[in-house]
KOLGU-4560 file (N, C-alpha, C; in nm, 3 decimals, padded with zeros to 5 digits):
<recs>
<n_xx: 00.085 n_yy: -00.064 n_zz: 00.012 ca_xx: 00.011 ca_yy: -00.016 ca_zz: 00.004 c_xx: 00.082 c_yy: 00.094 c_zz: 00.004 mol: A seq: 1 type: MET>
<n_xx: 00.036 n_yy: 00.170 n_zz: -00.051 ca_xx: 00.099 ca_yy: 00.352 ca_zz: -00.090 c_xx: 00.110 c_yy: 00.436 c_zz: 00.052 mol: A seq: 2 type: ALA>
<n_xx: 00.185 n_yy: 00.542 n_zz: 00.077 ca_xx: 00.189 ca_yy: 00.618 ca_zz: 00.205 c_xx: 00.079 c_yy: 00.708 c_zz: 00.195 mol: A seq: 3 type: ALA>
<n_xx: 00.032 n_yy: 00.749 n_zz: 00.281 ca_xx: -00.028 ca_yy: 00.895 ca_zz: 00.268 c_xx: 00.042 c_yy: 00.955 c_zz: 00.321 mol: A seq: 4 type: ASN>
<n_xx: 00.016 n_yy: 01.093 n_zz: 00.199 ca_xx: 00.172 ca_yy: 01.174 ca_zz: 00.203 c_xx: 00.102 c_yy: 01.329 c_zz: 00.295 mol: A seq: 5 type: PRO>
<n_xx: -00.034 n_yy: 01.295 n_zz: 00.330 ca_xx: -00.099 ca_yy: 01.346 ca_zz: 00.446 c_xx: -00.085 c_yy: 01.308 c_zz: 00.622 mol: A seq: 6 type: PHE>
<n_xx: -00.068 n_yy: 01.167 n_zz: 00.596 ca_xx: -00.046 ca_yy: 01.126 ca_zz: 00.710 c_xx: 00.137 c_yy: 01.148 c_zz: 00.767 mol: A seq: 7 type: ALA>
<n_xx: 00.122 n_yy: 01.109 n_zz: 00.638 ca_xx: 00.330 ca_yy: 01.165 ca_zz: 00.715 c_xx: 00.374 c_yy: 01.310 c_zz: 00.713 mol: A seq: 8 type: ASP>
<n_xx: 00.300 n_yy: 01.398 n_zz: 00.678 ca_xx: 00.279 ca_yy: 01.542 ca_zz: 00.691 c_xx: 00.287 c_yy: 01.530 c_zz: 00.858 mol: A seq: 9 type: PHE>
<n_xx: 00.149 n_yy: 01.491 n_zz: 00.942 ca_xx: 00.060 ca_yy: 01.560 ca_zz: 01.007 c_xx: 00.193 c_yy: 01.542 c_zz: 01.197 mol: A seq: 10 type: VAL>
<n_xx: 00.249 n_yy: 01.342 n_zz: 01.107 ca_xx: 00.315 ca_yy: 01.240 ca_zz: 01.221 c_xx: 00.450 c_yy: 01.321 c_zz: 01.209 mol: A seq: 11 type: SER>
<n_xx: 00.486 n_yy: 01.406 n_zz: 01.121 ca_xx: 00.667 ca_yy: 01.518 ca_zz: 01.117 c_xx: 00.628 c_yy: 01.587 c_zz: 01.259 mol: A seq: 12 type: SER>
<n_xx: 00.487 n_yy: 01.623 n_zz: 01.266 ca_xx: 00.540 ca_yy: 01.716 ca_zz: 01.378 c_xx: 00.533 c_yy: 01.895 c_zz: 01.310 mol: A seq: 13 type: GLY>
<n_xx: 00.550 n_yy: 01.896 n_zz: 01.168 ca_xx: 00.509 ca_yy: 01.964 ca_zz: 01.118 c_xx: 00.435 c_yy: 02.078 c_zz: 01.099 mol: A seq: 14 type: MET>
<n_xx: 00.317 n_yy: 01.970 n_zz: 01.084 ca_xx: 00.165 ca_yy: 02.010 ca_zz: 01.101 c_xx: 00.175 c_yy: 02.119 c_zz: 01.267 mol: A seq: 15 type: PHE>
<n_xx: 00.157 n_yy: 02.057 n_zz: 01.330 ca_xx: 00.168 ca_yy: 02.050 ca_zz: 01.472 c_xx: 00.242 c_yy: 02.299 c_zz: 01.430 mol: A seq: 16 type: LEU>
<n_xx: 00.409 n_yy: 02.258 n_zz: 01.372 ca_xx: 00.467 ca_yy: 02.395 ca_zz: 01.381 c_xx: 00.354 c_yy: 02.487 c_zz: 01.307 mol: A seq: 17 type: ASP>
<n_xx: 00.313 n_yy: 02.438 n_zz: 01.211 ca_xx: 00.202 ca_yy: 02.526 ca_zz: 01.146 c_xx: 00.129 c_yy: 02.584 c_zz: 01.180 mol: A seq: 18 type: MET>
<n_xx: 00.015 n_yy: 02.553 n_zz: 01.219 ca_xx: -00.132 ca_yy: 02.577 ca_zz: 01.351 c_xx: -00.046 c_yy: 02.651 c_zz: 01.436 mol: A seq: 19 type: VAL>
<n_xx: 00.044 n_yy: 02.629 n_zz: 01.529 ca_xx: 00.151 ca_yy: 02.750 ca_zz: 01.642 c_xx: 00.172 c_yy: 02.908 c_zz: 01.610 mol: A seq: 20 type: ILE>
<n_xx: 00.218 n_yy: 02.853 n_zz: 01.432 ca_xx: 00.295 ca_yy: 02.972 ca_zz: 01.370 c_xx: 00.182 c_yy: 03.045 c_zz: 01.354 mol: A seq: 21 type: GLY>
<n_xx: 00.014 n_yy: 03.012 n_zz: 01.282 ca_xx: -00.048 ca_yy: 03.010 ca_zz: 01.243 c_xx: -00.162 c_yy: 03.106 c_zz: 01.323 mol: A seq: 22 type: MET>
<n_xx: -00.143 n_yy: 03.023 n_zz: 01.508 ca_xx: -00.169 ca_yy: 03.126 ca_zz: 01.588 c_xx: -00.101 c_yy: 03.185 c_zz: 01.589 mol: A seq: 23 type: ALA>
<n_xx: -00.004 n_yy: 03.213 n_zz: 01.696 ca_xx: 00.062 ca_yy: 03.360 ca_zz: 01.708 c_xx: 00.057 c_yy: 03.413 c_zz: 01.638 mol: A seq: 24 type: MET>
<n_xx: 00.076 n_yy: 03.429 n_zz: 01.487 ca_xx: 00.040 ca_yy: 03.505 ca_zz: 01.346 c_xx: -00.058 c_yy: 03.668 c_zz: 01.345 mol: A seq: 25 type: GLY>
<n_xx: -00.209 n_yy: 03.557 n_zz: 01.399 ca_xx: -00.318 ca_yy: 03.605 ca_zz: 01.391 c_xx: -00.310 c_yy: 03.646 c_zz: 01.564 mol: A seq: 26 type: MET>
<n_xx: -00.281 n_yy: 03.595 n_zz: 01.713 ca_xx: -00.318 ca_yy: 03.640 ca_zz: 01.794 c_xx: -00.150 c_yy: 03.787 c_zz: 01.798 mol: A seq: 27 type: ALA>
<n_xx: -00.097 n_yy: 03.769 n_zz: 01.717 ca_xx: 00.036 ca_yy: 03.915 ca_zz: 01.688 c_xx: -00.080 c_yy: 03.995 c_zz: 01.625 mol: A seq: 28 type: ALA>
<n_xx: -00.131 n_yy: 04.036 n_zz: 01.555 ca_xx: -00.140 ca_yy: 04.100 ca_zz: 01.405 c_xx: -00.260 c_yy: 04.214 c_zz: 01.473 mol: A seq: 29 type: SER>
<n_xx: -00.312 n_yy: 04.183 n_zz: 01.562 ca_xx: -00.401 ca_yy: 04.306 ca_zz: 01.630 c_xx: -00.323 c_yy: 04.433 c_zz: 01.735 mol: A seq: 30 type: PRO>
<n_xx: -00.219 n_yy: 04.343 n_zz: 01.771 ca_xx: -00.107 ca_yy: 04.475 ca_zz: 01.878 c_xx: -00.010 c_yy: 04.469 c_zz: 01.817 mol: A seq: 31 type: LEU>
<n_xx: 00.027 n_yy: 04.425 n_zz: 01.722 ca_xx: 00.134 ca_yy: 04.528 ca_zz: 01.564 c_xx: 00.037 c_yy: 04.627 c_zz: 01.490 mol: A seq: 32 type: LEU>
<n_xx: -00.139 n_yy: 04.619 n_zz: 01.453 ca_xx: -00.122 ca_yy: 04.736 ca_zz: 01.398 c_xx: -00.189 c_yy: 04.851 c_zz: 01.529 mol: A seq: 33 type: MET>
<n_xx: -00.228 n_yy: 04.798 n_zz: 01.655 ca_xx: -00.199 ca_yy: 04.926 ca_zz: 01.744 c_xx: -00.093 c_yy: 05.001 c_zz: 01.768 mol: A seq: 34 type: LYS>
<n_xx: 00.015 n_yy: 04.920 n_zz: 01.714 ca_xx: 00.192 ca_yy: 04.984 ca_zz: 01.739 c_xx: 00.143 c_yy: 05.082 c_zz: 01.696 mol: A seq: 35 type: GLY>
<n_xx: 00.118 n_yy: 04.947 n_zz: 01.529 ca_xx: 00.184 ca_yy: 05.105 ca_zz: 01.353 c_xx: 00.135 c_yy: 05.235 c_zz: 01.406 mol: A seq: 36 type: ILE>
<n_xx: -00.038 n_yy: 05.188 n_zz: 01.439 ca_xx: -00.151 ca_yy: 05.336 ca_zz: 01.472 c_xx: -00.087 c_yy: 05.430 c_zz: 01.565 mol: A seq: 37 type: ARG>
<n_xx: 00.013 n_yy: 05.391 n_zz: 01.691 ca_xx: 00.007 ca_yy: 05.442 ca_zz: 01.785 c_xx: 00.156 c_yy: 05.555 c_zz: 01.707 mol: A seq: 38 type: THR>
<n_xx: 00.238 n_yy: 05.485 n_zz: 01.642 ca_xx: 00.359 ca_yy: 05.580 ca_zz: 01.680 c_xx: 00.315 c_yy: 05.617 c_zz: 01.502 mol: A seq: 39 type: LEU>
<n_xx: 00.245 n_yy: 05.604 n_zz: 01.384 ca_xx: 00.207 ca_yy: 05.728 ca_zz: 01.325 c_xx: 00.100 c_yy: 05.816 c_zz: 01.406 mol: A seq: 40 type: ARG>
<n_xx: -00.012 n_yy: 05.796 n_zz: 01.494 ca_xx: -00.033 ca_yy: 05.941 ca_zz: 01.611 c_xx: 00.088 c_yy: 06.006 c_zz: 01.693 mol: A seq: 41 type: HIS>
<n_xx: 00.185 n_yy: 05.864 n_zz: 01.696 ca_xx: 00.303 ca_yy: 06.017 ca_zz: 01.815 c_xx: 00.359 c_yy: 06.127 c_zz: 01.643 mol: A seq: 42 type: ARG>
<n_xx: 00.375 n_yy: 06.021 n_zz: 01.541 ca_xx: 00.462 ca_yy: 06.102 ca_zz: 01.472 c_xx: 00.390 c_yy: 06.263 c_zz: 01.406 mol: A seq: 43 type: ARG>
<n_xx: 00.337 n_yy: 06.177 n_zz: 01.404 ca_xx: 00.214 ca_yy: 06.287 ca_zz: 01.312 c_xx: 00.159 c_yy: 06.455 c_zz: 01.435 mol: A seq: 44 type: LYS>
<n_xx: 00.194 n_yy: 06.348 n_zz: 01.580 ca_xx: 00.133 ca_yy: 06.504 ca_zz: 01.693 c_xx: 00.277 c_yy: 06.545 c_zz: 01.723 mol: A seq: 45 type: ILE>
<n_xx: 00.420 n_yy: 06.476 n_zz: 01.686 ca_xx: 00.513 ca_yy: 06.521 ca_zz: 01.716 c_xx: 00.584 c_yy: 06.656 c_zz: 01.539 mol: A seq: 46 type: ASP>
<n_xx: 00.557 n_yy: 06.627 n_zz: 01.470 ca_xx: 00.468 ca_yy: 06.743 ca_zz: 01.352 c_xx: 00.435 c_yy: 06.822 c_zz: 01.390 mol: A seq: 47 type: LYS>
<n_xx: 00.314 n_yy: 06.837 n_zz: 01.407 ca_xx: 00.190 ca_yy: 06.927 ca_zz: 01.465 c_xx: 00.298 c_yy: 07.042 c_zz: 01.546 mol: A seq: 48 type: LEU>
<n_xx: 00.353 n_yy: 06.992 n_zz: 01.652 ca_xx: 00.414 ca_yy: 07.116 ca_zz: 01.790 c_xx: 00.552 c_yy: 07.105 c_zz: 01.693 mol: A seq: 49 type: PHE>
<n_xx: 00.645 n_yy: 07.063 n_zz: 01.570 ca_xx: 00.754 ca_yy: 07.174 ca_zz: 01.539 c_xx: 00.663 c_yy: 07.220 c_zz: 01.445 mol: A seq: 50 type: HIS>
<n_xx: 00.602 n_yy: 07.266 n_zz: 01.426 ca_xx: 00.502 ca_yy: 07.305 ca_zz: 01.282 c_xx: 00.499 c_yy: 07.456 c_zz: 01.457 mol: A seq: 51 type: GLU>
<n_xx: 00.429 n_yy: 07.457 n_zz: 01.497 ca_xx: 00.374 ca_yy: 07.525 ca_zz: 01.589 c_xx: 00.478 c_yy: 07.587 c_zz: 01.644 mol: A seq: 52 type: ILE>
<n_xx: 00.630 n_yy: 07.519 n_zz: 01.710 ca_xx: 00.712 ca_yy: 07.583 ca_zz: 01.736 c_xx: 00.782 c_yy: 07.647 c_zz: 01.653 mol: A seq: 53 type: ALA>
<n_xx: 00.837 n_yy: 07.633 n_zz: 01.534 ca_xx: 00.816 ca_yy: 07.699 ca_zz: 01.454 c_xx: 00.791 c_yy: 07.810 c_zz: 01.371 mol: A seq: 54 type: GLN>
<n_xx: 00.679 n_yy: 07.833 n_zz: 01.385 ca_xx: 00.560 ca_yy: 07.967 ca_zz: 01.423 c_xx: 00.590 c_yy: 08.024 c_zz: 01.519 mol: A seq: 55 type: ARG>
<n_xx: 00.585 n_yy: 08.055 n_zz: 01.636 ca_xx: 00.647 ca_yy: 08.114 ca_zz: 01.754 c_xx: 00.765 c_yy: 08.175 c_zz: 01.758 mol: A seq: 56 type: ARG>
<n_xx: 00.818 n_yy: 08.052 n_zz: 01.681 ca_xx: 00.980 ca_yy: 08.191 ca_zz: 01.636 c_xx: 00.958 c_yy: 08.282 c_zz: 01.541 mol: A seq: 57 type: ASN>
<n_xx: 00.921 n_yy: 08.244 n_zz: 01.444 ca_xx: 00.921 ca_yy: 08.337 ca_zz: 01.233 c_xx: 00.862 c_yy: 08.506 c_zz: 01.357 mol: A seq: 58 type: ALA>
<n_xx: 00.911 n_yy: 08.586 n_zz: 01.319 ca_xx: 00.893 ca_yy: 08.657 ca_zz: 01.267 c_xx: 00.748 c_yy: 08.746 c_zz: 01.308 mol: A seq: 59 type: PRO>
<n_xx: 00.706 n_yy: 08.811 n_zz: 01.370 ca_xx: 00.562 ca_yy: 08.892 ca_zz: 01.336 c_xx: 00.554 c_yy: 08.967 c_zz: 01.234 mol: A seq: 60 type: GLN>
<n_xx: 00.480 n_yy: 08.965 n_zz: 01.141 ca_xx: 00.414 ca_yy: 09.064 ca_zz: 01.040 c_xx: 00.255 c_yy: 09.126 c_zz: 00.966 mol: A seq: 61 type: PHE>
<n_xx: 00.238 n_yy: 09.173 n_zz: 01.193 ca_xx: 00.132 ca_yy: 09.202 ca_zz: 01.164 c_xx: 00.043 c_yy: 09.300 c_zz: 01.063 mol: A seq: 62 type: ASP>
<n_xx: 00.191 n_yy: 09.425 n_zz: 01.033 ca_xx: 00.134 ca_yy: 09.507 ca_zz: 00.944 c_xx: 00.215 c_yy: 09.558 c_zz: 00.857 mol: A seq: 63 type: SER>
<n_xx: 00.220 n_yy: 09.625 n_zz: 00.797 ca_xx: 00.288 ca_yy: 09.701 ca_zz: 00.631 c_xx: 00.360 c_yy: 09.819 c_zz: 00.737 mol: A seq: 64 type: MET>
<n_xx: 00.455 n_yy: 09.819 n_zz: 00.662 ca_xx: 00.534 ca_yy: 09.959 ca_zz: 00.693 c_xx: 00.458 c_yy: 10.115 c_zz: 00.761 mol: A seq: 65 type: PRO>
<n_xx: 00.350 n_yy: 10.194 n_zz: 00.587 ca_xx: 00.275 ca_yy: 10.175 ca_zz: 00.549 c_xx: 00.131 c_yy: 10.225 c_zz: 00.662 mol: A seq: 66 type: ASN>
<n_xx: 00.186 n_yy: 10.109 n_zz: 00.719 ca_xx: 00.077 ca_yy: 10.093 ca_zz: 00.903 c_xx: -00.052 c_yy: 10.045 c_zz: 00.771 mol: A seq: 67 type: GLY>
<n_xx: -00.042 n_yy: 09.965 n_zz: 00.665 ca_xx: -00.206 ca_yy: 09.903 ca_zz: 00.601 c_xx: -00.153 c_yy: 09.765 c_zz: 00.659 mol: A seq: 68 type: SER>
<n_xx: -00.285 n_yy: 09.716 n_zz: 00.697 ca_xx: -00.333 ca_yy: 09.549 ca_zz: 00.752 c_xx: -00.256 c_yy: 09.487 c_zz: 00.586 mol: A seq: 69 type: ASP>
<n_xx: -00.198 n_yy: 09.357 n_zz: 00.599 ca_xx: -00.128 ca_yy: 09.278 ca_zz: 00.521 c_xx: -00.278 c_yy: 09.158 c_zz: 00.517 mol: A seq: 70 type: ILE>
<n_xx: -00.276 n_yy: 09.141 n_zz: 00.722 ca_xx: -00.352 ca_yy: 08.970 ca_zz: 00.677 c_xx: -00.553 c_yy: 09.033 c_zz: 00.715 mol: A seq: 71 type: PHE>
</recs>
């Protein structure tokens, strides 16, 4: 009789390793997505704070020398 390839695969332990690997990947996926979202949010906030700091340090031009407002 010919051996069943699936039975050999299951008995070799590779099947169990694959199942454990898939379970670990499915468990880690939401954590990784949350981490990526947190990093993107931090980077966006840091960019806004940097922009605010640049605007505070920039010279203020509220009016022209002849007294006419430009904004």
